[in-house]
VOGU-3710 file (C-alpha; in Angstrom, 3 decimals, decimal comma):
1> xxxxxxxxxx> 18,971/-60,607/-6,287  21,993/-59,714/-4,160  21,523/-57,882/-0,889  23,527/-54,796/-1,914  21,374/-54,311/-5,009  18,213/-54,750/-2,944  19,497/-52,102/-0,508  20,201/-49,703/-3,379  16,680/-50,194/-4,737  15,174/-49,709/-1,280
11> xxxxxxxxxx> 17,169/-46,501/-0,792  16,092/-45,191/-4,190  12,470/-46,025/-3,382  12,687/-44,074/-0,122  14,409/-41,069/-1,708  11,975/-40,912/-4,609  8,971/-41,772/-2,377  7,696/-44,217/-4,963  5,436/-45,935/-2,474  4,891/-44,071/0,793
21> xxxxxxxxxx> 4,355/-46,186/3,894  0,780/-47,248/4,537  0,701/-45,494/7,923  1,863/-42,133/6,488  -0,600/-39,356/7,264  -0,505/-36,610/4,659  -0,611/-33,226/6,418  -3,682/-31,106/5,743  -3,406/-27,590/4,407  -2,296/-25,180/7,108
31> xxxxxxxxxx> -0,708/-27,838/9,310  2,808/-26,601/8,552  1,835/-23,027/9,418  0,428/-24,256/12,729  3,646/-26,191/13,392  5,668/-23,026/12,773  3,533/-21,092/15,251  3,846/-23,844/17,860  7,618/-24,151/17,415  8,054/-20,385/17,619
41> xxxxxxxxxx> 6,085/-20,324/20,870  8,171/-23,180/22,298  11,391/-21,434/21,284  10,279/-18,163/22,880  9,384/-19,977/26,115  12,752/-21,766/26,279  14,612/-18,527/25,491  12,698/-16,724/28,222  13,524/-19,436/30,769  17,190/-19,375/29,734
51> xxxxxxxxxx> 17,315/-15,585/30,131  15,905/-15,920/33,646  18,457/-18,606/34,529  21,381/-16,609/33,163  20,187/-13,496/34,983  19,978/-15,440/38,244  23,036/-17,697/37,947  25,096/-16,052/35,199  28,004/-15,131/37,454  28,038/-18,515/39,238
61> xx> 31,498/-20,104/39,345  32,213/-23,770/40,000
//
């Protein structure tokens, strides 16, 4: 079997998830909702820190 054909089959297998990797951990119900809450909290913290930095150094010129 030529290498380009093997690569096409491997790509199709990955896209179609015909055989997921052995070490794949299927998320439990509610895990995505918890991820959304965590990401939202991280985003709000970063935005707050950026607002503080812009307020303090916003008119700084190099």
